[in-house]
FILO-737152 format. One line per 3 residues: number of its first residue (from 1); for each residue z, y negated, x of N, C-alpha, C. Coordinates in nm, 4 decimals. Atoms other than C-alpha are relative to their C-alpha. Layout:
NUM	Z,Y,X,Z,Y,X,Z,Y,X | ...
# end
This chain:
1	0.0000,0.1181,0.0843,0.0000,0.0000,0.0000,0.0000,-0.1243,0.0888 | 0.0101,0.1212,-0.0802,-0.0927,-0.3408,0.1349,0.1064,-0.1021,-0.0376 | -0.1027,0.0926,0.0443,0.1701,-0.5278,-0.0670,0.1345,0.0412,0.0613
4	-0.1268,-0.0372,-0.0628,0.4974,-0.5405,0.1306,0.1090,0.0346,-0.1013 | -0.1011,-0.0301,0.1014,0.7044,-0.5358,-0.1896,-0.0160,0.1431,-0.0505 | 0.0253,-0.1374,0.0454,0.5386,-0.2109,-0.3014,0.0444,0.0988,0.1069
7	-0.0401,-0.0881,-0.1099,0.5952,-0.0561,0.0407,0.1523,0.0094,0.0084 | -0.1464,0.0013,-0.0050,0.9609,-0.1617,0.0405,0.0583,0.0818,-0.1152 | -0.0463,-0.0773,0.1150,1.0059,-0.0144,-0.3076,-0.0219,0.1494,0.0221
10	0.0285,-0.1416,-0.0264,0.8410,0.3141,-0.2036,0.0972,0.0561,0.1038 | -0.0965,-0.0458,-0.1000,1.0681,0.3363,0.1015,0.1382,0.0166,-0.0625 | -0.1296,-0.0118,0.0657,1.3758,0.2724,-0.1133,0.0044,0.1237,-0.0892
13	0.0055,-0.1196,0.0854,1.2658,0.5437,-0.3571,0.0119,0.1257,0.0851 | -0.0073,-0.1166,-0.0883,1.2179,0.7892,-0.0702,0.1424,0.0204,0.0506 | -0.1381,-0.0113,-0.0487,1.5660,0.7116,0.0639,0.0913,0.0506,-0.1111
16	-0.0847,-0.0422,0.1112,1.7298,0.7478,-0.2774,-0.0318,0.1426,-0.0448 | 0.0419,-0.1346,0.0391,1.5299,1.0611,-0.3554,0.0483,0.1057,0.0987 | -0.0419,-0.0967,-0.1023,1.6471,1.2222,-0.0325,0.1316,0.0678,-0.0346
19	-0.1257,-0.0634,0.0413,1.9840,1.2936,-0.1953,-0.0237,0.1197,-0.0923 | 0.0247,-0.1026,0.1017,1.8304,1.5098,-0.4700,-0.1163,0.0928,0.0342 | 0.1183,-0.0794,-0.0354,1.4964,1.6282,-0.3336,-0.0360,-0.0306,0.1445
22	0.0184,0.0385,-0.1403,1.5157,1.6142,0.0466,-0.1387,0.0316,0.0557 | 0.1309,-0.0352,-0.0545,1.1850,1.7895,0.1164,-0.1083,-0.0955,-0.0497 | 0.0965,0.0941,0.0575,0.9847,1.5675,-0.1196,0.0187,-0.1377,0.0635
25	-0.0287,0.1307,-0.0594,1.1576,1.2583,0.0185,-0.0477,-0.0055,0.1443 | 0.0448,-0.0037,-0.1403,1.0818,1.3648,0.3750,-0.1522,-0.0114,0.0080 | 0.1462,0.0122,0.0031,0.7132,1.4087,0.2895,-0.0420,-0.1432,-0.0332
28	0.0308,0.1395,0.0344,0.7061,1.0653,0.1247,0.0228,-0.0903,0.1202 | -0.0382,0.0832,-0.1133,0.8794,0.9120,0.4247,-0.1044,0.0080,0.1115 | 0.1016,-0.0171,-0.1049,0.6263,1.0574,0.6699,-0.1352,-0.0543,-0.0449
31	0.1253,0.0582,0.0503,0.3332,0.9573,0.4448,0.0020,-0.1523,0.0051 | -0.0122,0.1441,-0.0142,0.4656,0.6021,0.4636,-0.0107,-0.0453,0.1459 | 0.0256,0.0338,-0.1400,0.4175,0.6196,0.8408,0.1204,0.0021,0.0909
34	-0.1206,-0.0067,-0.0834,0.7691,0.6852,0.9704,0.0021,0.1324,0.0753 | -0.0105,-0.1218,-0.0811,0.8225,0.9324,1.2546,0.1397,0.0606,-0.0054 | -0.1381,-0.0499,0.0049,1.2016,0.9585,1.2323,0.0294,0.0565,-0.1385
37	-0.0347,-0.0569,0.1306,1.3665,1.1562,0.9518,0.0543,-0.1062,-0.0952 | -0.0478,0.0931,0.1017,1.4562,0.9852,0.6265,0.1520,-0.0138,0.0058 | -0.1459,0.0048,-0.0135,1.8224,1.0670,0.6988,0.0469,-0.1151,0.0877
40	-0.0400,0.1059,-0.0928,1.8300,0.8071,0.9761,-0.0317,-0.1400,-0.0529 | 0.0439,0.1293,0.0524,1.6964,0.5294,0.7545,0.1159,-0.0886,-0.0440 | -0.1096,0.0811,0.0514,2.0299,0.4172,0.6135,-0.0230,-0.0367,-0.1451
43	0.0057,0.0340,0.1414,2.1052,0.2980,0.2632,-0.0691,-0.1347,-0.0191 | 0.0674,0.1289,0.0228,1.8915,0.0161,0.1147,0.1012,-0.1135,-0.0181 | -0.0862,0.1181,0.0116,2.0470,-0.3317,0.1403,-0.0411,-0.0817,-0.1224
46	0.0255,0.0809,0.1192,2.0781,-0.5543,-0.1659,0.0069,-0.1469,0.0379 | 0.0013,0.1448,-0.0182,1.9828,-0.9219,-0.1530,0.0506,-0.0617,-0.1303 | -0.0631,0.0498,0.1223,2.2211,-1.0791,-0.4057,-0.0696,-0.1238,-0.0556
49	0.0678,0.1208,0.0494,2.0163,-1.3990,-0.4257,-0.1169,0.0347,-0.0913 | 0.1110,-0.0413,0.0858,1.7341,-1.2034,-0.5910,0.0469,0.0485,-0.1371 | -0.0536,-0.0501,0.1259,1.9636,-1.0824,-0.8696,0.0343,-0.1108,-0.0984
52	-0.0364,0.1134,0.0836,2.0245,-1.4313,-1.0083,-0.1226,-0.0496,-0.0756 | 0.1091,0.0545,0.0807,1.8085,-1.5534,-1.2959,-0.0074,-0.1504,0.0196 | 0.0205,0.1437,-0.0149,1.6599,-1.8976,-1.2348,-0.0344,-0.0645,-0.1330
55	0.0410,0.0546,0.1286,1.5384,-1.9356,-1.5913,0.0710,0.0732,-0.1128 | -0.0535,-0.0605,0.1221,1.6657,-1.8674,-1.9416,-0.1025,-0.0220,-0.1106 | 0.0898,0.0147,0.1136,1.4884,-1.8318,-2.2747,0.0684,-0.0914,-0.1020
58	-0.0496,0.0926,0.1014,1.5409,-2.1259,-2.5072,-0.0720,0.0293,-0.1308 | 0.0551,-0.0268,0.1326,1.4902,-2.0580,-2.8769,-0.0212,-0.1337,-0.0703 | 0.0306,0.1215,0.0747,1.3208,-2.3304,-3.0805,-0.0158,0.0389,-0.1468
61	0.0007,-0.0299,0.1422,1.3838,-2.3273,-3.4550,-0.0484,-0.1212,-0.0784 | 0.0363,0.1038,0.0961,1.2303,-2.5240,-3.7389,0.0551,0.0467,-0.1346 | -0.0673,-0.0345,0.1250,1.4368,-2.5242,-4.0604,0.0767,0.1320,0.0125
64	-0.0827,-0.1182,-0.0212,1.6571,-2.2512,-3.9103,-0.0751,0.1280,0.0295 | 0.0795,-0.1198,-0.0288,1.3710,-2.0089,-3.8440,-0.0625,-0.0133,0.1389 | 0.0521,0.0012,-0.1361,1.2625,-1.9161,-3.4912,-0.1515,-0.0135,-0.0041
67	0.1436,0.0241,-0.0044,0.9165,-2.0547,-3.4229,-0.0578,0.0125,0.1398 | 0.0502,-0.0081,-0.1371,0.8938,-2.0463,-3.0424,0.1145,0.0348,0.0936 | -0.0946,-0.0273,-0.1087,1.0668,-1.9313,-2.7262,-0.0588,-0.0608,0.1263
70	0.0445,0.0676,-0.1213,1.0467,-2.1302,-2.4036,0.0795,0.0499,0.1195 | -0.0678,-0.0309,-0.1256,1.1264,-2.0195,-2.0483,0.0288,-0.1316,0.0702 | -0.0408,0.1272,-0.0603,1.3246,-2.3085,-1.9008,0.1012,0.0247,0.1102
73	-0.0988,-0.0074,-0.1073,1.5411,-2.3761,-1.5962,0.1407,0.0000,-0.0595 | -0.1375,-0.0082,0.0494,1.9118,-2.3036,-1.6356,0.0665,-0.1368,-0.0096 | -0.0659,0.1307,-0.0054,2.0030,-2.6638,-1.5544,-0.0832,-0.1102,-0.0666
76	0.0846,0.0985,0.0668,1.7526,-2.8378,-1.7837,0.0864,-0.0943,-0.0850 | -0.0757,0.0967,0.0802,1.8771,-3.1538,-1.9528,-0.0392,0.0140,-0.1475 | 0.0280,-0.0076,0.1429,1.8947,-3.1838,-2.3301,-0.1249,-0.0793,-0.0361
79	0.1174,0.0834,0.0279,1.6331,-3.4612,-2.3286,-0.1288,0.0715,0.0407 | 0.1199,-0.0720,-0.0448,1.3845,-3.2519,-2.1265,-0.0296,0.1194,-0.0899 | 0.0191,-0.1154,0.0880,1.4413,-2.9471,-2.3464,-0.0561,-0.0442,-0.1354
82	0.0509,0.0529,0.1264,1.3844,-3.1539,-2.6598,-0.1472,-0.0387,0.0134 | 0.1389,0.0410,-0.0223,1.0635,-3.2983,-2.5128,-0.0917,0.1222,0.0075 | 0.0817,-0.1220,-0.0100,0.9321,-2.9518,-2.4206,-0.0169,0.0673,-0.1358
85	0.0063,-0.0643,0.1312,1.0159,-2.8173,-2.7654,-0.0956,-0.0744,-0.0924 | 0.0865,0.0780,0.0888,0.8416,-3.1014,-2.9468,-0.1458,0.0021,0.0446 | 0.1370,-0.0080,-0.0508,0.5338,-3.0670,-2.7233,-0.0625,0.1373,-0.0204
88	0.0487,-0.1367,0.0164,0.5037,-2.6953,-2.7960,-0.1043,0.0079,-0.1111 | 0.1088,-0.0154,0.0976,0.1846,-2.5993,-2.9775,0.0477,0.0720,-0.1264 | -0.0508,-0.0750,0.1149,0.3667,-2.3500,-3.2010,0.0890,-0.0886,-0.0874
91	-0.0869,0.0900,0.0765,0.6168,-2.6158,-3.3043,-0.0837,-0.1043,-0.0720 | 0.0884,0.0961,0.0657,0.3400,-2.8656,-3.3788,-0.0630,0.0615,-0.1251 | 0.0556,-0.0698,0.1167,0.1816,-2.6061,-3.6115,0.1055,0.0167,-0.1088
94	-0.1068,-0.0217,0.0982,0.5178,-2.5337,-3.7776,0.0396,-0.1302,-0.0693 | -0.0352,0.1292,0.0597,0.5894,-2.9026,-3.8332,-0.1090,-0.0491,-0.0941 | 0.1147,0.0349,0.0836,0.2409,-2.9622,-3.9757,0.0056,-0.1454,-0.0480
97	-0.0023,0.1423,0.0322,0.2888,-3.3386,-3.9645,0.1213,-0.0466,-0.0783 | -0.1193,0.0377,0.0762,0.6262,-3.3357,-4.1443,0.0879,-0.0942,0.0819 | -0.0912,0.0940,-0.0663,0.8831,-3.6047,-4.0661,0.1233,0.0749,0.0489
100	-0.1173,-0.0652,-0.0588,1.1605,-3.4898,-3.8335,0.1231,-0.0838,-0.0339 | -0.1232,0.0707,0.0354,1.5037,-3.5802,-3.9675,0.1000,0.0007,0.1153 | -0.1001,-0.0136,-0.1043,1.7155,-3.4499,-3.6829,-0.0420,0.1106,0.0954
103	0.0229,-0.1030,-0.1001,1.6824,-3.2552,-3.3596,0.1342,0.0320,0.0643 | -0.1270,-0.0451,-0.0581,1.9858,-3.0540,-3.2491,-0.0334,0.0808,0.1250 | 0.0293,-0.0656,-0.1278,1.9754,-2.9512,-2.8827,0.1300,0.0486,0.0619
106	-0.1096,-0.0588,-0.0762,2.2189,-2.7182,-2.7084,-0.0621,0.0650,0.1236 | 0.0661,-0.0463,-0.1221,2.0720,-2.6911,-2.3600,0.0862,0.1052,0.0685 | 0.1416,-0.0321,-0.0126,1.9605,-2.4549,-2.2197,-0.0482,0.1049,-0.0996
109	0.0306,-0.1148,0.0852,1.9574,-2.2080,-2.5111,-0.0690,-0.0293,-0.1320 | 0.0420,0.0176,0.1377,1.8696,-2.3712,-2.8420,-0.0489,-0.1411,-0.0286 | 0.0467,0.1256,0.0584,1.6680,-2.6445,-3.0095,-0.0258,0.0302,-0.1475
112	0.0174,-0.0175,0.1443,1.6882,-2.6760,-3.3891,-0.0566,-0.1304,-0.0559 | 0.0676,0.1179,0.0551,1.4494,-2.9149,-3.5631,0.0156,0.0033,-0.1517 | -0.0229,0.0098,0.1442,1.5470,-3.0264,-3.9127,-0.1055,-0.0935,-0.0575
115	0.1030,0.0850,0.0639,1.2648,-3.1557,-4.1347,0.0337,-0.0193,-0.1463
# end
């Protein structure tokens, strides 16, 4: 595999598989181009920074019914979230030119548009 992420995943699978199917794991390990046994590879290391979500899904409602979902940054301001929600194509269709009475924003999770 030319993608380094795919290669890293295949190596991790071979290491983890070596506990249950050592012969299959050893064949995988050698097919990946390693000369030493899979036993000497050590346990895969975890990068904790990759486990953190940078975005959340914000739900946009019109008259209490979900009309759109937006992927937004965790630290988005209420004003930016409101602007993104009102610019959404699905929300424009749901509003259909109706007058907005109130917009309730609870960043970063919810925008409720009352018409």
